[in-house]
C-alpha positions in Angstrom: 0.0 0.0 0.0 1.4 3.3 -1.0 1.1 6.5 1.0 1.0 10.0 -0.3 2.9 13.0 1.1 1.4 16.4 1.2 4.2 18.9 1.1 3.8 22.4 2.5 4.3 25.4 0.2 7.8 26.8 -0.3 8.8 29.9 -2.1 9.5 27.8 -5.2 6.1 26.2 -5.2 4.5 29.6 -4.5 6.3 31.1 -7.5 5.2 28.2 -9.7 1.6 28.6 -8.5 1.7 32.3 -9.5 3.2 31.4 -12.8 0.6 28.7 -13.4 -2.2 31.2 -12.6 -1.1 33.4 -15.5 -0.5 30.5 -17.9 3.2 30.2 -17.6 5.3 27.0 -17.3 6.7 26.0 -13.9 10.4 26.3 -13.1 12.7 23.9 -11.3 14.6 26.6 -9.4 14.6 30.3 -8.4 16.8 31.9 -11.1 16.8 35.6 -10.3 18.8 36.3 -13.4 15.5 35.7 -15.2 13.7 39.1 -15.1 10.2 37.4 -15.1 11.1 35.1 -12.2 12.7 37.9 -10.3 9.5 40.0 -10.8 7.2 37.2 -9.7 9.3 36.6 -6.6 9.2 40.3 -5.7 5.4 40.2 -6.0 5.3 37.2 -3.6 7.5 39.1 -1.1 5.5 42.3 -1.4 2.2 40.4 -0.9 3.6 38.6 2.1 4.7 41.8 3.7 1.4 43.6 3.0 -0.6 40.8 4.6 1.7 40.3 7.6 1.7 44.0 8.2 -1.9 43.8 9.3 -0.9 41.8 12.3 -2.4 38.3 12.8 -2.4 35.8 15.5 0.5 33.9 14.0 2.9 36.8 13.9 1.9 39.0 16.8 3.8 38.6 20.1 2.3 40.1 23.2 3.8 41.0 26.6 7.5 41.1 25.4 9.9 42.4 28.0 12.5 44.8 26.4 15.4 45.8 28.7 17.1 49.1 28.4 20.7 48.8 27.4 23.8 50.5 28.8 23.4 53.4 26.4 19.8 53.9 27.6 18.4 52.6 24.3 16.6 49.5 23.1 17.6 47.8 19.9 14.7 46.3 17.8 15.2 43.1 15.8 15.2 43.5 12.0 12.2 41.2 11.6 9.9 43.4 13.7 7.7 45.5 11.4 5.5 47.0 14.1 5.9 47.6 17.8 3.6 49.3 20.3 3.0 49.8 24.0 1.5 46.8 25.8 -1.0 49.0 27.6 -3.2 51.0 25.2 -4.5 53.1 28.1 -1.0 54.4 28.9 -0.6 57.7 27.1 2.7 58.7 28.7 4.5 56.6 26.1 3.9 56.0 22.4 6.4 53.5 21.0 7.4 52.9 17.4 10.4 51.4 15.6 12.7 54.0 14.0 16.3 54.1 12.7 18.8 55.8 15.0 21.7 57.9 13.7 23.8 54.8 13.5 21.3 53.1 11.1 20.1 50.5 13.6 16.4 50.0 14.3 15.6 51.1 17.9 12.7 51.8 20.1 11.5 55.4 19.8 9.1 57.3 22.0 6.9 59.7 20.1 5.7 61.4 23.3 9.1 62.5 24.5 10.7 62.4 21.0 13.7 60.3 22.1 15.5 57.0 21.7 16.9 57.2 25.3 15.2 56.0 28.5 17.6 56.8 31.3 14.9 56.5 34.0 13.6 53.1 33.1 14.9 49.6 33.3 12.5 47.8 30.9 9.2 48.1 29.1 6.6 45.5 28.0 5.6 45.8 24.4 3.7 44.0 21.6 5.4 43.2 18.4 4.4 42.2 14.9 7.0 40.1 13.1 7.7 39.5 9.4 8.0 35.8 9.2 9.6 33.7 6.4 7.1 32.3 3.9 7.8 28.7 5.0 6.9 29.7 8.7 3.5 31.1 7.8 0.4 29.0 8.4 -0.7 27.3 5.1 -4.0 29.2 5.0 -2.1 32.4 4.9 0.3 31.1 2.3 -2.6 30.5 0.0 -3.9 34.0 0.6 -0.5 35.4 -0.2 -0.2 33.4 -3.4 -3.7 34.5 -4.6 -2.9 38.1 -3.9 0.4 37.9 -5.7 -1.3 36.1 -8.6 -3.8 38.9 -8.9 -1.0 41.5 -9.1 0.8 39.4 -11.7 -2.4 39.2 -13.8 -2.6 43.0 -13.8 1.1 43.9 -14.2 2.3 41.1 -16.5 -0.6 39.9 -18.7 -3.2 42.7 -18.3 -6.1 40.2 -18.3 -9.1 41.7 -16.6 -11.1 38.5 -16.8 -8.3 36.5 -15.1 -7.9 39.3 -12.6 -11.6 39.1 -11.6 -11.4 35.3 -11.2 -8.2 35.6 -9.0 -9.9 38.4 -7.0 -12.7 35.9 -6.1 -10.1 33.3 -5.0 -8.3 36.0 -3.0 -11.5 36.9 -1.2 -12.2 33.3 -0.4 -8.7 32.8 0.9 -9.1 35.9 3.1 -12.3 34.5 4.5 -10.5 31.3 5.4 -7.8 33.4 7.1 -10.5 35.2 9.2 -11.8 31.9 10.3 -8.3 30.8 11.3 -7.9 34.1 13.2 -11.2 33.6 15.1 -10.4 30.0 16.0 -6.8 30.6 17.0 -7.0 34.1 18.5 -8.7 33.3 21.7 -10.5 36.6 21.5 -13.0 37.6 24.1 -15.2 40.5 24.9 -13.7 41.1 28.3 -10.2 41.5 27.1 -8.4 39.7 29.8 -4.7 40.5 30.1 -1.8 38.1 29.6 -0.9 35.6 32.3 -4.5 35.5 33.6 -7.2 32.8 33.4 -10.9 33.0 33.5 -13.6 30.3 33.0 -16.8 31.7 32.0 -20.3 30.4 32.9 -21.4 27.7 30.5 -25.2 27.3 30.5 -25.2 23.8 29.1 -23.2 22.5 32.0 -26.1 23.0 34.4 -28.3 20.8 32.1 -26.0 17.8 32.4 -27.8 15.9 35.2 
């Protein structure tokens, strides 16, 4: 008895999926010397960044402790595309990522207009990270591929009918992402903070007698 293996999407398979959507033949490797392949790959990266910039359950990290360095500054990792205060009600700070004079991304406070925090030891922040394509959940990989395919249909082949069909696929893929977000996000109306637990009343439990 033979078994089948379902491989997850890679950047190569994603590029081939985009090429197939516009009627082009698949490739065996990412040859960036080929202008068309390079253009398709850039569409894939742009679409991935645009979607991840929204901030989803899979690439948002909450309650991250950032310690102030010896120079009173906090260096931000290069894969962090958004950063904000953990507490939305705290208006004494407004954090963003910004390049310092040395060209390194650091935490910047828009309230005091400074990179330096001499009176603080640490802060708790929320981060949105830009993940590699292979590290993204499969449902979002499909969404990225359909978005990039739609852009390829417009910019490479200028086929409005194909663009409309791909737009439908993209909308369906986004709906699947929203379902994933609702299932995985553990969202609740009360907005309980991190490191807390709460078990709500379940009416059906009282009927189990």
